[in-house]
N, C-alpha and C positions, 0 to 999 in steps of 0.2 A: 099776400103780405109776406115779406121776408121773415124768417124765423129769428134772426138776430136783431130785430128792430126795437126791442124793449130795453128800457133803461135798467141797469142792474147796480149802478153805483153813481152817487152824486156828491159833489163837494160844494159846501156852502161856506160863507164867511161869517164870523161872529166876533163881536167886540170883546166880550167877557166869556171865556170858555167855561169857567166854573159855574157861573149863573145860568148859562145856556144849557149846560149838562144837567144841572139840578132841575130846571124847569121841565125839560123834555122827559127826564127820568120820572119825576113825580106826576106830571100830567098825563103821560102816555105810556109809561113803562119801558122806555127805550133803555138799552144797555150801551155802555161806552167803554172804549179802550183808549187809554192815554198813550200818545206817541210823542212825548216831550211837551214843552211849554206852549207850543204854537199849533198843535194838531191833535184832534181826538177823532176816533172813528165811532160811528154809531151802528147799532143793529137792533133787531126786534121791532123795527118800525114798518116792516113791509117792503123796505128798500134799504140796502146797505149804503153807507155814505160816510162822509167825514166833515168836520168843521175845522176851518183854519182861522187862527186869530188874525184879526186885521183892525186897523184904526179906521173908523168911519170918517169919511170926508165928504163934504157937500151933501149932507143929508137933506137939506131943503130942495136941492136940485133933483135928487133921487125921488123924493116924495112927490114933487111936481110931475116927474115922468111917469110914476106909477098911476097917479090920478088921471093924467091926460091919456093914459092907455086903458082907462076904465077899470083900473084896479081899486081895491078897497083897503084902507089902512085902519 
């Protein structure tokens, strides 16, 4: 297996960065660094990453795709 095949940074989308930051901080102890109004980085999660502000569109379509892929909501 190649040595560089592990994920070391992931970026996710979030509708409300402040609520998302508060939830993950309180629930899991994640730490955050703000980089302006549309992006925050997280650490202390076992994986470094970031959250970018986005407006959710077509949530019903996304939910259907998750369920049809055997995902759980």
